[in-house]
C-alpha positions in Angstrom: -17.0 72.2 38.9 -16.7 68.5 39.0 -19.6 66.1 38.9 -19.0 62.8 40.5 -21.5 60.1 38.9 -23.7 58.6 41.5 -24.7 54.9 41.6 -27.1 53.4 43.9 -26.5 56.5 46.2 -22.6 56.0 46.4 -20.1 57.7 44.3 -19.2 55.9 41.2 -15.7 56.3 42.0 -16.1 54.2 45.1 -17.4 51.3 43.7 -15.7 48.2 43.4 -15.4 46.4 40.0 -14.2 43.2 40.1 -10.8 42.5 38.0 -11.2 40.8 34.9 -9.1 37.5 36.1 -11.6 37.1 39.1 -14.9 36.9 37.1 -16.2 33.3 37.0 -16.2 31.9 33.3 -18.3 28.7 32.3 -16.0 26.0 31.6 -15.5 25.5 28.2 -17.2 22.6 26.0 -13.8 21.2 25.3 -11.0 21.6 27.8 -7.7 20.0 27.1 -4.6 19.8 29.7 -1.5 19.3 27.2 1.9 17.5 28.6 4.7 17.8 26.0 7.4 15.2 26.4 11.1 16.4 26.2 12.0 17.1 22.7 8.5 16.8 21.5 7.2 17.0 17.7 6.7 21.0 17.5 4.1 20.0 14.2 1.9 17.6 16.0 1.4 19.7 19.4 0.9 22.8 16.8 -1.6 20.9 14.7 -3.8 19.8 17.5 -3.6 23.4 19.2 -4.3 25.4 16.8 -7.7 23.3 15.7 -8.6 23.9 19.0 -7.8 27.8 18.7 -9.7 27.9 15.8 -12.7 26.6 16.9 -12.6 28.3 20.0 -14.2 31.5 19.0 -16.3 33.2 16.0 -14.3 34.2 13.1 -10.7 34.5 13.9 -10.6 35.9 17.2 -9.2 33.2 19.2 -10.6 33.6 22.7 -11.0 30.1 24.5 -14.2 30.1 24.8 -15.8 27.1 23.4 -12.2 25.5 23.4 -9.4 26.0 26.0 -6.1 24.2 26.3 -3.5 24.5 29.3 -0.1 23.1 28.5 1.6 21.9 31.5 5.2 20.5 32.7 5.9 18.8 36.1 7.5 22.3 37.7 5.9 24.5 35.3 9.3 25.3 33.5 9.4 25.3 30.1 9.9 22.4 27.6 11.9 22.2 24.5 11.0 20.8 21.6 12.8 18.7 19.4 13.8 21.3 16.7 15.2 23.3 19.6 12.3 25.5 20.3 11.2 26.0 23.8 7.3 26.4 24.7 6.4 27.7 28.1 4.3 26.0 30.7 1.4 27.7 31.8 1.2 25.9 34.8 2.7 22.7 36.9 0.5 19.7 36.8 -3.2 20.1 37.7 -5.9 18.1 38.8 -6.5 16.0 36.0 -10.4 16.2 36.7 -10.4 19.7 35.7 -10.0 18.7 31.7 -12.0 16.4 29.5 -8.7 15.3 28.3 -5.0 15.1 29.4 -3.0 15.3 26.2 0.6 13.8 26.3 2.8 14.9 23.0 6.0 12.7 22.4 8.5 12.9 19.9 12.2 11.8 19.8 12.2 8.2 21.5 16.0 8.6 22.5 15.2 11.7 25.2 15.9 10.9 28.8 12.9 8.0 29.4 13.8 8.9 33.1 11.8 12.1 32.6 8.9 10.0 31.7 8.1 8.9 35.4 6.5 11.9 36.6 4.4 12.1 33.6 3.5 8.5 33.8 2.3 9.4 37.1 0.2 11.9 36.2 -1.4 10.2 33.8 -2.1 7.1 36.2 -3.8 9.8 38.2 -5.8 10.8 35.3 -6.8 7.0 34.4 -8.0 6.9 38.1 -9.9 10.1 37.8 -11.7 8.6 34.9 -10.3 11.3 32.3 -9.5 10.0 29.1 -5.8 10.1 27.7 -4.8 11.1 24.3 -1.2 10.3 22.8 0.1 12.2 20.0 3.3 10.8 18.4 5.7 8.8 20.4 3.8 9.4 23.3 1.8 6.1 23.3 5.2 4.8 24.7 5.3 6.2 27.4 1.2 5.3 27.9 2.8 1.7 27.5 5.6 2.1 30.3 2.6 3.6 32.5 0.8 0.6 32.1 -2.5 2.3 30.4 -2.8 0.4 27.1 -2.7 -3.5 28.1 -5.1 -5.1 25.5 -5.6 -2.0 23.6 -5.3 -0.6 20.0 -2.8 2.1 19.7 -1.9 3.9 16.4 1.6 4.3 16.0 3.7 6.0 13.2 4.7 3.3 10.2 8.3 4.9 11.1 7.7 3.5 14.7 5.8 0.4 13.9 9.3 -1.8 14.5 9.7 -0.3 17.7 6.4 -1.0 18.7 6.3 -4.6 17.6 9.6 -5.2 19.6 8.9 -3.1 22.5 5.7 -5.0 23.9 3.5 -7.7 23.0 0.3 -6.2 25.4 -0.8 -4.1 22.3 -2.1 -4.0 19.2 -0.3 -1.6 17.2 -2.2 0.4 14.2 0.1 2.1 11.5 -2.6 2.1 9.3 -4.5 4.7 10.6 -4.0 8.6 11.4 -5.6 7.8 14.6 -7.4 5.1 16.6 -9.9 5.6 19.7 -10.6 2.7 21.7 -12.6 3.6 24.5 -11.1 6.3 26.3 -7.3 5.7 25.1 -7.1 7.8 22.1 -3.7 7.6 20.0 -2.4 9.6 17.2 0.6 8.9 14.7 1.3 13.0 14.7 1.8 15.3 12.3 -1.1 17.1 10.5 -3.2 14.1 11.7 -3.2 15.7 15.1 -5.2 18.2 13.7 -7.9 15.7 12.1 -7.7 14.3 15.7 -8.7 17.9 17.3 -11.6 18.0 14.7 -12.8 14.6 15.9 -12.9 16.2 19.4 -14.3 19.3 18.5 -17.3 17.9 16.4 -18.3 15.8 19.3 -18.1 18.5 22.0 -19.0 21.4 20.2 -20.4 20.3 16.9 -19.4 19.8 13.2 -19.8 23.2 11.8 -16.9 24.3 14.1 -14.9 21.0 13.3 -15.3 22.2 9.8 -14.3 26.0 10.4 -11.2 25.0 12.1 -10.0 22.7 9.4 -11.2 24.9 6.6 -8.7 27.5 7.9 -6.2 25.3 8.7 -6.6 24.4 4.2 -7.2 20.9 5.1 -10.0 19.0 3.4 -12.6 16.5 5.2 -13.4 18.4 8.1 -15.3 15.7 9.8 -11.5 14.9 11.0 -12.1 11.1 9.8 -9.3 8.5 10.7 -8.4 7.9 7.1 -5.5 5.9 6.5 -1.9 7.0 7.3 0.2 7.6 4.2 2.4 4.9 2.7 6.0 4.9 4.2 8.9 5.5 1.7 10.8 2.5 -0.1 13.3 0.9 2.2 15.9 1.5 -0.7 18.4 3.9 -1.9 21.0 4.5 -4.5 24.5 6.1 -4.5 23.8 6.8 -8.0 22.4 10.2 -8.3 20.6 9.4 -11.9 19.2 6.1 -10.4 17.8 7.4 -7.4 16.2 10.3 -9.4 14.5 7.7 -11.4 13.5 6.0 -8.1 11.5 8.8 -7.0 10.2 9.7 -10.2 8.6 5.5 -10.9 7.5 6.4 -6.8 5.6 9.4 -7.9 3.7 7.5 -11.2 2.7 4.0 -9.6 -0.7 3.9 -11.0 0.7 4.8 -14.6 4.4 3.4 -14.6 7.0 5.0 -17.0 8.9 2.9 -19.2 12.8 2.9 -18.7 13.2 4.7 -22.1 11.1 7.6 -20.6 12.9 7.2 -17.0 16.0 7.7 -19.1 15.1 10.8 -20.9 13.9 12.3 -17.7 17.3 11.7 -15.6 19.2 12.6 -19.2 21.0 9.4 -19.4 20.6 6.5 -22.1 18.2 3.6 -21.4 20.9 1.0 -21.1 23.1 3.3 -18.3 19.8 3.4 -16.7 19.4 -0.3 -17.1 22.9 -1.0 -15.8 22.4 1.1 -12.8 19.3 -0.5 -11.5 21.5 -4.2 -12.0 24.2 -2.5 -10.0 22.7 -0.3 -7.2 19.6 -2.6 -6.4 20.1 -6.0 -7.5 17.3 -6.5 -10.5 16.2 -5.4 -13.4 13.9 -2.0 -14.0 11.1 -4.4 -14.7 11.6 -6.3 -11.9 11.7 -3.2 -9.5 8.9 -1.6 -10.9 6.8 -4.5 -10.5 8.0 -5.1 -6.7 7.7 -1.7 -5.7 3.7 -1.6 -7.2 3.4 -5.1 -5.8 4.5 -3.9 -2.2 2.3 -0.6 -2.6 -0.7 -3.1 -3.5 0.3 -4.9 -0.3 0.2 -1.9 1.9 -3.4 -1.1 0.2 -4.7 -4.2 0.7 -3.6 -4.9 4.5 -4.3 -0.9 5.7 -7.6 -0.3 4.1 -10.6 -1.4 2.9 -10.5 -0.1 -0.7 -12.1 -2.7 -3.1 -9.3 -4.7 -5.3 -10.0 -3.6 -8.4 -9.5 0.1 -7.1 -6.0 -1.2 -5.4 -5.4 -2.9 -8.9 -5.6 0.7 -10.5 -3.6 2.6 -8.2 -0.8 -0.2 -8.6 -0.9 0.4 -12.4 -1.7 -3.6 -13.3 -3.8 -4.5 -16.4 -6.9 -6.4 -14.6 -7.8 -7.4 -11.1 -6.9 -11.2 -12.2 -3.7 -10.3 -13.6 -2.9 -8.5 -10.3 -4.2 -11.2 -8.1 -1.9 -13.7 -9.5 1.0 -11.4 -9.2 0.2 -11.1 -5.7 0.0 -14.4 -5.0 3.4 -15.3 -6.6 4.9 -12.7 -4.4 3.0 -13.1 -1.3 1.7 -16.8 -1.3 -1.8 -16.1 -1.0 -4.7 -13.7 -3.0 -5.4 -10.3 -1.5 -8.7 -11.0 0.2 -6.9 -13.9 2.0 -4.2 -11.4 3.2 -7.3 -9.3 4.6 -8.6 -12.3 6.3 -5.6 -13.4 8.2 -4.8 -13.6 11.9 -3.6 -10.4 13.8 0.2 -11.5 14.3 0.1 -13.2 10.1 -1.3 -9.5 9.4 1.9 -8.1 11.2 4.6 -10.0 9.5 3.4 -9.0 6.2 3.2 -5.9 7.3 7.0 -5.8 8.1 7.7 -6.4 4.7 5.2 -3.5 3.4 7.4 -1.2 5.9 10.5 -2.3 4.4 9.9 -1.9 0.8 6.4 0.3 0.2 6.3 3.9 -2.2 6.1 6.9 -0.5 2.9 9.0 -0.4 2.5 10.6 -4.0 2.0 13.8 -4.9 2.7 15.7 -1.5 -0.5 16.9 0.1 -2.9 14.1 -1.4 -5.5 13.2 1.1 -5.5 9.4 1.9 -9.1 8.0 1.9 -11.1 6.9 4.9 -11.9 3.3 5.7 
């Protein structure tokens, strides 16, 4: 005999249950609409989204409860990253007011700029609706073309700093920070800096503990998502001789304790005389001159892009005493480190251009730069 359960006087089998997707759900505390541009940078995109995912739920369940994100394109079609991998769009452009932020993810600058037109129009709609706009990687160039960055500070990677200076005089480019928040415009240089920006937004909307959880799982320290300095750009020099090239790399990695030419020669398995000759032939200067210039330009970069004490910079650049560093700095750049920090923006930009052309790459791959 079959027994049919009864609820409220009706057979249970006849009680309609609402579909899961029809049940209204409270809006997440942090909701981001994401618009990747053609040939966007996958690392910047993934770092940001994964930080949201890890903060969205308890433990590692990844349900979009506290954070929600929607990937959009103009037509809802997939978007190809610069590495060739395509990601699917969850929808076409939705009303900007549905989100706390609209974020655009850039990448290669040589993509079809005409494809930016629809995105630029969408960003203008977001601006009209009062929704903050976030630009990752080179998306700041699209924001500029949309007329949304006039008079603003914006973050740009040192890799594209020169293009930014040439593109417009209406913005203040900053290649010193991982991200810059200027009112309702937020820009980020990309890379894992995107995760730190996500952590800042998570902390603002959900709480510090959730930001810490996300970045800890991603194995990133300083979970408060501070906008610390970008890693220094690589030196604008190269050498055809593989032994000299290897010596340059080793020298860049040991700025605070620069090796002697004898030690470098041993490390690359040639004589000191051969290495010295290689430096003169390849770089037009002696080993000692190159080492000093490399460390001075590193010092210039730190002076212009951080507020670290001059004594601390002196030690990191491998000079014996602050007065010795200041004397060499003045001889190279025409003014003291303290005076360089007080320069007007345009003059600082000109000095920064030199630091971009000849500055050491970040020592030790994952060393985290200090905050301002």
